[in-house]
C-alpha positions in Angstrom: -23.2 17.6 25.2 -21.1 16.5 27.7 -18.7 13.5 27.1 -20.9 11.3 29.9 -24.3 12.2 28.3 -23.0 11.4 24.8 -22.2 7.8 26.4 -25.3 7.1 28.3 -27.1 7.9 25.0 -25.4 5.6 22.8 -25.8 2.8 25.2 -29.5 3.5 25.4 -29.4 3.1 22.0 -28.1 -0.4 22.1 -29.2 -1.9 25.3 -27.2 -5.1 26.9 -24.6 -4.5 24.3 -22.9 -1.5 25.8 -23.1 -1.3 29.6 -20.9 -0.7 32.0 -22.0 -3.5 33.9 -21.6 -6.2 31.1 -17.6 -7.8 30.9 -15.8 -7.8 27.7 -14.9 -11.5 25.7 -12.3 -12.9 27.6 -11.2 -16.4 28.6 -9.1 -16.6 31.9 -8.2 -20.2 31.6 -6.5 -20.2 28.6 -5.0 -16.8 29.9 -3.9 -19.0 32.8 -2.8 -21.8 31.0 -0.5 -19.6 28.6 1.2 -18.2 31.9 1.7 -21.4 33.7 3.3 -23.1 30.4 5.6 -20.0 30.0 6.6 -20.8 34.2 6.7 -24.4 34.0 9.0 -24.8 30.6 10.2 -21.1 29.8 12.4 -22.8 26.5 10.3 -22.7 24.4 7.2 -21.7 25.5 8.1 -18.1 26.1 9.4 -17.7 22.7 6.2 -19.1 21.3 4.1 -16.7 23.5 6.1 -13.9 22.4 6.0 -14.6 18.7 2.3 -15.1 19.3 0.8 -12.6 21.3 3.5 -9.6 21.2 2.9 -8.1 24.5 0.9 -8.0 27.8 -2.1 -5.9 26.2 -3.7 -8.9 24.9 -4.5 -10.3 28.5 -8.2 -9.4 29.5 -7.0 -9.7 33.3 -4.4 -7.2 35.0 -2.7 -9.8 36.9 -2.0 -12.1 34.0 -0.7 -8.7 32.2 1.6 -8.1 35.2 2.9 -11.6 35.7 3.6 -11.8 31.5 5.2 -8.9 31.9 7.7 -9.3 34.7 8.4 -13.0 32.9 9.4 -11.3 29.5 11.4 -8.8 31.2 13.1 -11.5 33.4 13.5 -13.4 30.4 15.6 -10.8 28.4 18.1 -10.4 31.0 20.5 -12.9 30.5 21.5 -12.6 34.0 18.0 -14.2 35.6 16.2 -17.4 34.8 12.7 -17.5 34.7 11.6 -19.9 37.9 8.8 -19.1 40.7 11.6 -17.2 42.9 13.1 -15.0 40.2 9.6 -13.7 39.4 7.8 -13.0 42.9 11.4 -11.4 43.8 11.3 -9.2 40.5 7.3 -8.4 41.2 7.8 -7.7 45.3 10.6 -5.1 44.0 8.4 -3.5 42.2 5.3 -3.9 45.3 3.2 -5.8 42.7 3.7 -9.2 44.2 0.5 -8.8 47.0 -1.7 -7.1 44.0 -1.6 -10.4 42.0 -2.2 -12.7 44.9 1.3 -13.5 46.5 3.3 -16.2 46.0 0.8 -18.7 46.6 -1.1 -17.2 43.4 1.9 -18.4 41.6 2.3 -21.7 43.0 -1.0 -22.4 42.0 -0.8 -20.8 38.4 2.2 -23.0 38.1 0.2 -26.3 39.0 -2.6 -25.4 36.9 -1.4 -27.2 33.7 -0.4 -30.9 33.2 1.6 -30.2 29.9 2.4 -27.2 28.0 2.2 -29.3 24.4 -1.3 -27.2 23.7 0.4 -23.7 24.6 -0.1 -22.6 20.9 -4.0 -23.2 21.0 -4.4 -21.4 24.3 -2.3 -18.3 22.8 -4.7 -18.0 19.8 -7.5 -18.4 21.8 -6.3 -15.4 24.0 -5.3 -13.5 20.9 -9.0 -14.0 19.4 -10.7 -12.7 22.8 -8.2 -9.8 22.6 -9.1 -8.9 18.8 -12.6 -9.1 20.2 -12.1 -6.8 22.7 -9.9 -4.1 20.5 -13.2 -4.5 18.0 -15.8 -3.5 20.7 -13.3 -0.6 21.7 -13.0 0.4 18.6 -16.8 0.6 17.7 -17.4 2.0 20.7 -15.6 4.8 20.3 -16.9 5.6 16.7 -20.4 5.5 18.4 -19.6 8.3 20.4 -17.5 10.1 17.6 -20.4 9.8 15.6 -22.8 11.9 18.0 -20.1 14.9 17.8 -21.8 17.2 14.6 -18.9 19.0 14.7 -16.3 16.6 13.4 -15.6 15.9 9.8 -17.9 13.5 8.6 -15.6 12.3 5.5 -12.4 12.3 7.9 -14.2 9.9 10.4 -15.2 7.7 8.2 -11.7 7.2 7.0 -10.6 7.1 10.6 -13.0 4.4 12.0 -12.1 2.2 8.9 -8.2 2.5 9.4 -8.7 1.6 13.0 -11.2 -1.5 12.1 -8.8 -2.7 9.8 -5.5 -2.0 12.2 -7.7 -4.1 14.7 -8.3 -7.0 11.9 -4.2 -7.0 11.2 -3.0 -6.1 14.4 -0.5 -9.0 15.9 -1.2 -11.4 12.7 2.1 -13.5 12.8 3.8 -14.4 9.9 4.6 -18.0 9.6 8.3 -18.9 10.0 7.7 -21.8 6.9 10.5 -24.4 6.5 11.9 -24.8 3.0 11.0 -28.7 2.6 7.4 -27.9 3.2 7.3 -25.2 0.5 9.8 -26.1 -2.0 7.1 -28.5 -4.5 4.5 -25.7 -4.0 6.9 -23.2 -5.6 8.2 -25.6 -8.2 4.8 -26.2 -9.2 4.5 -22.6 -9.2 7.6 -21.7 -11.3 6.4 -24.4 -13.7 3.0 -22.9 -14.2 5.0 -19.5 -14.8 7.1 -21.0 -17.7 4.6 -22.9 -19.4 2.7 -19.6 -19.0 -0.2 -20.9 -17.1 0.7 -18.1 -14.0 1.2 -14.5 -15.3 3.7 -13.1 -13.1 2.6 -8.9 -13.6 0.4 -7.3 -15.1 1.8 -6.6 -18.8 2.1 -2.4 -19.3 1.8 -2.4 -22.7 5.2 -1.6 -23.7 7.0 -4.5 -24.8 10.9 -3.6 -24.2 9.7 -2.3 -20.2 8.0 -5.7 -19.8 10.9 -7.7 -20.8 12.9 -5.7 -17.9 10.5 -5.4 -14.8 8.2 -8.4 -15.9 5.1 -6.3 -16.1 3.5 -4.6 -12.6 3.9 -7.2 -10.3 1.8 -7.9 -6.9 3.4 -5.7 -3.9 5.7 -3.8 -5.6 5.9 -0.4 -5.6 6.7 1.4 -8.9 8.5 4.8 -9.2 8.4 6.7 -12.1 10.3 10.2 -11.7 10.6 13.1 -14.1 11.2 16.8 -14.2 7.8 19.0 -14.5 6.6 19.1 -18.2 8.3 15.6 -19.1 5.2 13.7 -19.7 5.2 11.5 -16.3 1.0 12.2 -16.3 0.7 11.1 -20.0 2.7 8.2 -19.7 0.9 7.0 -16.4 -2.4 7.4 -18.6 -0.6 5.2 -21.3 -0.2 2.7 -18.7 -3.9 3.0 -17.5 -5.4 3.0 -20.9 -2.9 -0.3 -21.5 -3.7 -2.2 -18.0 -7.9 -1.3 -18.2 -8.5 -1.9 -22.0 -5.5 -4.0 -23.7 -4.3 -7.6 -23.2 -6.7 -10.9 -22.9 -8.4 -9.4 -19.8 -9.8 -5.8 -18.8 -8.2 -5.2 -15.3 -9.9 -2.4 -13.2 -7.4 0.9 -12.1 -7.7 3.2 -9.5 -5.9 6.8 -10.5 -5.5 9.0 -7.4 -4.7 12.4 -8.9 -3.6 15.1 -7.2 -2.7 17.3 -9.5 -5.6 17.1 -12.2 -9.5 17.3 -12.0 -11.5 14.0 -13.0 -12.8 16.2 -16.1 -8.9 16.7 -17.0 -8.2 13.3 -17.1 -11.3 12.0 -18.7 -10.8 14.4 -21.5 -7.0 13.5 -21.8 -7.8 9.7 -22.0 -10.4 10.4 -24.9 -8.1 12.8 -26.6 -5.5 9.9 -26.9 -7.7 7.2 -27.6 -9.6 9.4 -30.5 -5.5 10.7 -31.6 -6.9 14.0 -31.3 -5.2 17.1 -29.5 -7.1 18.5 -26.8 -6.0 22.3 -28.3 -8.5 21.4 -31.0 -11.7 21.7 -29.2 -10.8 25.4 -28.0 -9.3 27.1 -30.8 -11.8 26.1 -33.1 -10.1 23.9 -35.4 -12.2 20.5 -34.7 -13.6 19.6 -37.5 -17.3 17.6 -37.9 -15.6 14.8 -39.6 -13.4 14.1 -36.9 -16.5 13.7 -34.3 -16.5 9.6 -35.0 -13.1 9.1 -34.0 -14.3 10.7 -30.8 -17.5 8.9 -30.2 -16.0 5.9 -30.5 -13.2 6.4 -27.6 -16.2 7.2 -25.9 -17.8 3.7 -26.8 -14.2 2.3 -25.6 -13.8 4.0 -22.3 -17.7 3.1 -21.5 -16.3 -0.6 -21.3 -13.5 0.4 -18.7 -13.3 -0.1 -15.0 -11.6 3.3 -14.0 -12.1 4.7 -10.8 -10.5 8.7 -10.5 -10.1 10.3 -7.3 -9.0 13.9 -7.9 -8.6 14.6 -4.2 -6.0 17.2 -3.4 -3.5 16.7 -0.6 -4.6 13.3 -0.2 -3.2 11.7 3.2 -1.7 8.3 3.5 -4.5 7.3 6.2 -7.4 8.4 3.4 -5.0 6.6 0.7 -5.2 3.7 2.5 -9.4 3.9 3.5 -10.1 4.3 -0.3 -7.8 2.0 -1.8 -8.7 -0.5 0.9 -12.5 0.0 -0.4 -12.0 0.0 -4.0 -9.8 -3.3 -3.5 -13.2 -5.0 -1.2 -15.6 -3.8 -3.8 -14.5 -3.5 -7.6 -10.9 -6.0 -7.2 -8.8 -3.2 -8.5 -5.2 -4.9 -10.0 -3.5 -1.4 -10.2 -3.4 1.7 -8.3 -1.2 4.9 -9.8 -0.8 7.8 -7.8 0.3 11.5 -9.6 2.6 12.4 -7.6 3.8 11.4 -4.2 5.2 14.9 -3.0 1.5 16.5 -3.5 0.6 13.8 -0.7 1.0 14.8 3.7 1.1 12.3 5.8 -1.4 13.5 7.9 0.5 13.7 11.3 2.9 16.5 12.7 6.7 15.8 11.4 9.8 17.3 11.9 10.5 18.3 8.3 9.6 17.6 5.0 11.9 14.9 4.0 10.5 12.7 7.3 7.1 13.2 5.8 7.9 12.2 2.2 9.7 9.2 3.9 6.3 8.3 5.7 4.5 9.0 3.1 6.5 6.5 0.7 7.0 3.3 3.4 2.8 4.2 3.9 2.3 3.4 0.0 5.1 0.6 0.3 2.9 -1.2 2.9 -0.4 -0.4 1.4 1.2 -2.5 -1.9 2.4 -5.5 0.5 -1.1 -5.1 2.2 -3.4 -5.3 -0.8 -1.0 -7.5 -2.9 -1.2 -5.5 -6.0 1.2 -3.0 -7.4 1.2 0.4 -7.0 2.7 3.2 -9.8 3.5 6.2 -8.3 4.4 9.4 -9.9 7.4 11.5 -8.1 9.2 14.7 -8.6 13.1 15.2 -9.7 15.1 17.8 -7.9 16.7 20.7 -9.9 20.1 19.3 -9.4 19.2 17.6 -12.7 19.2 20.3 -14.8 22.3 21.9 -12.8 24.6 18.8 -14.4 27.3 19.5 -17.3 24.6 19.0 -19.9 20.9 20.4 -19.5 20.0 17.2 -20.8 21.5 15.0 -18.8 20.1 12.1 -17.5 18.8 11.9 -14.1 20.1 9.7 -11.5 18.7 8.2 -8.3 20.3 11.3 -6.0 18.0 13.1 -8.2 14.9 12.2 -6.4 13.5 14.9 -4.9 13.0 15.7 -1.0 14.1 12.1 0.3 16.2 9.3 -0.2 13.4 6.8 1.3 11.5 6.7 -1.7 14.6 5.4 -3.5 15.0 2.8 -0.5 11.0 2.0 -0.6 10.6 1.6 -3.9 11.0 -1.9 -6.1 11.6 -0.2 -9.1 12.4 3.6 -9.9 12.3 4.6 -13.4 13.1 8.0 -15.0 11.5 9.5 -18.0 13.5 11.4 -19.8 13.7 14.1 -22.9 14.5 16.5 -24.8 12.0 19.3 -23.7 13.3 22.0 -26.4 12.3 19.2 -28.9 8.8 20.5 -28.0 9.2 24.4 -27.5 9.0 24.9 -31.3 6.1 23.9 -33.1 6.5 21.1 -34.6 5.8 20.3 -38.4 3.5 18.0 -39.5 6.7 15.7 -40.5 8.1 16.3 -37.0 4.3 15.4 -35.6 4.3 12.1 -37.7 8.1 10.7 -36.6 7.4 11.9 -32.6 9.6 13.0 -30.6 12.2 10.7 -28.9 12.6 9.5 -25.3 13.7 7.5 -22.9 12.1 5.3 -19.9 15.4 4.4 -17.9 14.9 1.9 -15.3 17.8 2.7 -12.5 16.5 0.7 -10.2 15.1 -2.9 -10.1 14.5 -4.9 -6.9 14.0 -8.1 -8.9 15.3 -8.1 -12.2 17.5 -6.1 -14.8 17.9 -2.4 -15.1 18.6 -0.6 -18.7 17.1 1.6 -21.2 13.9 1.5 -23.1 13.5 4.0 -26.0 10.2 5.8 -26.9 8.4 8.1 -29.0 6.3 10.9 -27.5 3.6 12.5 -29.3 2.7 15.8 -28.3 -0.3 16.7 -30.0 -2.0 13.5 -28.7 -0.1 13.1 -25.2 1.1 9.6 -26.2 4.2 7.2 -25.4 4.7 4.3 -27.8 7.2 1.7 -28.3 10.1 2.7 -30.9 9.7 0.8 -33.5 13.4 -1.1 -34.1 12.7 -0.7 -38.1 12.8 2.1 -40.1 9.9 2.9 -43.0 11.8 1.3 -45.8 11.5 -2.1 -43.8 8.0 -2.3 -43.9 6.3 -3.3 -46.9 4.1 -0.9 -49.2 0.6 -0.9 -48.7 -2.0 -2.9 -50.7 -3.9 -1.0 -53.1 -7.5 -1.3 -53.0 
């Protein structure tokens, strides 16, 4: 079916809404008033218009677009001044003066307002109508694409959601706030934090880590990096368990796993909660008396709000669409991604390093847009194993494929342990004591760096805080 035929059918379906003869929403009087204010009082009206409107595309009238664009061009040229003569001269040089109505139209425009005091209000009107037109264009285009039966439906829905979100947030201005206006409210906020009335970050469940980074904070990108088989996925699942099930309230968490299936993730969570090794299900060593532990773990997770997306090769646009939907519908408070280097940008890039950089910056923007923390797992390159010692501690330079990860992340932590400790089958005493591990907080944009000591129990794939006390310091158990 040809495009014009599709267009005709879509218009038949919504008579009177999408039609060639119906003009899109606009307010020419507000547009004229903005241009007139810029002509009459370039300082500060041009600066205000640039801040609130950004570019000429927000204007409905092509005449107003040309004049606005010309004014901005002259305003940015330090050797010229914004006045009727210079604007008319510049338009004439471009062969556009007669098209916009000539010098007479510019003079009429100049005289169309008595004061420039309301320019911010006029810019707001122009901007709002621009949003409506953009929404109509996006919805119209989406309607036509929905008739294309050859489209990938899932990808199309994600594309439409992304475009609608972009329209909603396009040209949203960030107000410049004078500190005298915000100092009192921030002082009250600080006092609430001191008094424990406001939670700064979501507790991770690891006390020493929370002392360093103050939990998972809204808008922050927390990168957890390690070499393969160190246990970063296990630690991430421990974080998810703690956030979703521990503390004063249970929080919804989204887990995007590009490496494991939903079944594998669920089974691992169950085994960790029950304290049972996964291998016991497959090697015949599982015993009936352990079943109550497993059923109890099932009951625990039935109360949790953990959302698992096992999509392989996830793109940054798909992540944005799914995360926004989960934020809107389930009010998720933490996103975990396992892991960054398995993602794709969805666009053609010059190199893999550039693609990883695009993904990293996209994740950071998503954290800011949704105002929730995002925990991102990442791989370290092999250089960490080529250093003087096989167990040398990793550094920021060991982040694989892109230094942009280091730049975008608010917190970078390295999980480190001696993998040789678990290659040989441990005895019961070793299983009881656990394997020593370190969580090295190498970068913390808003706080301290340091090392958190952990113990890893490979049988149940669980990390725990390393006790500050030995067994001898603990009181003996009471006899029943």
